[in-house]
Structure formats: structure tokens, C-alpha cells
C-alpha atoms as one frame of an Amber mdcrd trajectory, in Angstrom:
protein
 111.448 116.450  58.177 113.138 115.388  61.408 116.488 116.500  59.974 115.023
 119.932  59.111 113.673 120.367  62.671 117.080 119.483  64.086 118.752 121.986
  61.782 116.271 124.717  62.744 116.826 124.005  66.436 120.583 124.218  65.952
 120.220 127.435  63.971 117.955 128.905  66.671 120.401 127.901  69.407 123.260
 129.437  67.447 121.372 132.693  66.961 120.527 132.818  70.671 124.176 132.267
  71.586 125.259 134.925  69.109 122.717 137.372  70.506 123.821 136.640  74.074
 127.450 137.127  73.115 126.638 140.464  71.454 124.689 141.646  74.497 127.428
 140.561  76.883 130.049 142.322  74.776 128.109 145.582  75.172 127.653 145.360
  78.953 129.712 148.151  80.449 130.500 148.906  84.064 127.816 151.028  85.721
 128.764 154.652  86.210 126.651 157.636  87.122 127.388 161.301  86.744 127.184
 162.786  90.243 124.170 164.966  90.827 125.006 168.485  91.949 123.744 168.769
  95.532 126.564 170.422  97.500 128.666 172.833  95.477 130.479 174.102  98.572
 131.862 170.608  99.234 132.627 170.087  95.539 134.369 173.469  95.417 136.518
 172.501  98.402 137.334 169.167  96.725 138.209 170.982  93.485 140.468 173.405
  95.337 142.243 170.634  97.255 142.703 168.478  94.157 143.360 171.494  91.882
 140.679 170.416  89.413 138.054 172.231  87.361 134.373 171.421  87.779 132.147
 170.438  84.854 128.405 170.841  85.377 125.928 169.651  82.781 122.587 171.411
  83.145 120.095 168.893  81.783 116.518 167.672  81.863 115.363 164.143  82.642
 113.515 163.479  79.363 115.920 165.346  77.097 117.263 163.111  74.327 120.135
 165.519  73.636 121.110 165.437  77.304 121.060 161.635  77.104 123.489 161.762
  74.159 125.954 163.985  76.037 125.660 161.904  79.219 125.787 158.445  77.604
 128.230 159.075  74.749 130.645 161.495  76.379 130.442 161.936  80.149 129.896
 158.308  81.150 132.630 156.954  78.850 134.973 159.574  80.319 134.102 158.337
  83.808 134.388 154.668  82.809 137.826 155.147  81.282 139.284 156.422  84.544
 141.380 158.856  82.499 139.566 161.899  83.876 139.562 161.107  87.604 142.461
 163.500  88.125 141.422 165.974  85.419 137.872 167.147  86.183 134.999 166.773
  88.647 131.811 166.006  86.695 128.345 166.897  87.937 124.841 167.029  86.527
 122.057 169.366  87.561 118.488 168.661  86.468 116.710 171.862  85.522 113.326
 170.125  85.743 113.853 169.282  89.411 112.487 171.248  92.363 115.494 170.202
  94.444 117.604 172.605  96.438 121.353 172.521  96.666 124.094 174.150  98.654
 125.822 176.826  96.609 129.552 177.590  96.468 129.054 180.137  99.278 127.229
 177.645 101.538 123.696 178.996 101.093 120.851 176.734 100.018 119.275 177.736
  96.710 116.940 176.125  94.192 118.163 174.495  91.013 116.336 177.197  89.053
 118.276 179.943  90.894 121.567 178.324  89.893 120.325 177.923  86.315 119.475
 181.632  86.215 122.859 182.573  87.649 124.697 180.656  84.920 122.140 181.525
  82.223 121.826 177.803  81.512 118.158 177.633  80.565 118.837 175.565  77.448
 119.427 171.827  77.908 122.036 170.540  77.684 124.400 173.297  78.722 127.847
 172.303  79.964 129.836 174.819  82.016 133.403 174.631  83.314 133.966 176.248
  86.701 136.743 176.861  89.186 136.449 175.949  92.865 134.546 179.192  93.574
 132.011 178.807  90.762 133.643 181.183  88.282 133.432 180.102  84.621 136.795
 179.021  83.244 136.082 178.319  79.587 133.524 178.727  76.878 130.398 176.742
  77.647 128.915 174.071  75.419 125.265 174.690  74.570 123.098 172.041  72.953
 124.548 169.449  70.644 124.903 170.033  66.943 127.478 167.377  66.114 129.071
 164.664  68.181 132.523 165.898  67.092 131.804 169.165  68.899 131.770 167.353
  72.259 134.474 164.871  71.362 136.986 167.698  71.097
């Protein structure tokens, strides 16, 4: 009986160590997609650095938005490969916040959402430094391959 208890303790310790190792292997550096608050400043940065701007219009409790953010945008930020390729922002459509627009005026998030017709979450738009759309937008998420490309 004593031998069985010892074996169970060893097995339990081994499982705990294995679980800890698995958890530690999945710990990734913290990154956050910048929240869109000052598009004038971002536009100036984009113009200086000659970069496009990506804005994801999302909602806080949107599981599809979480997929785009966690499986695509954050890994892109973590990799460092996109630092000199795109400026990434997120705008929460369920927020009452105000932001500075590309022309310097303060507007509500909902006004910007109306301007870009981004009422569906997630919607990802690609803009130039003045806020003009550069490419076809991504609306919703049907397959993960759609965003991967």
C-alpha cells in the first residue's frame, strides 16, 4: 500500500510538472492592438513612415472579433515582421468614446463607424494616411484561411 501511495505521488508530481511545462510553453509576450484614439496623429505617423493603416472595428464581447485579434493581429504584432509594414488599430463600436479624426476634429466612435459603413463586427479596413480606403475590407470571419491570406 505504501508503495502504491508513493507511485501515485510520483505520478501526480509528474503530471503537475507536465502541466506546468505545457502552460509555460504557451506563455507568449504581451501585446495589445492600439486603440484608435487619435487618427490625425496616426495619419501623420503613417505618412512619415509611408505605411498603411489597418483598423479593426470590433465589439468587446464579440467572439469573432476575439478570433481576429488573438489569432491574427496579435501574432502579427508579436512577430515583429509587420512593424514596418502596417499600423494596426482597433476601434470598439460598443464604446461611447470620442476620438480625433484624420482632419483633427473630435467625433464619436459611432460617427466613424457610419463613415466607413463598418456596422458589422469585425470589419477590418485598410486606409492611407488621410483615411481613404486602400483595399477591399474584410467583413466578419467565415474561415481562418480568409484572414491568413
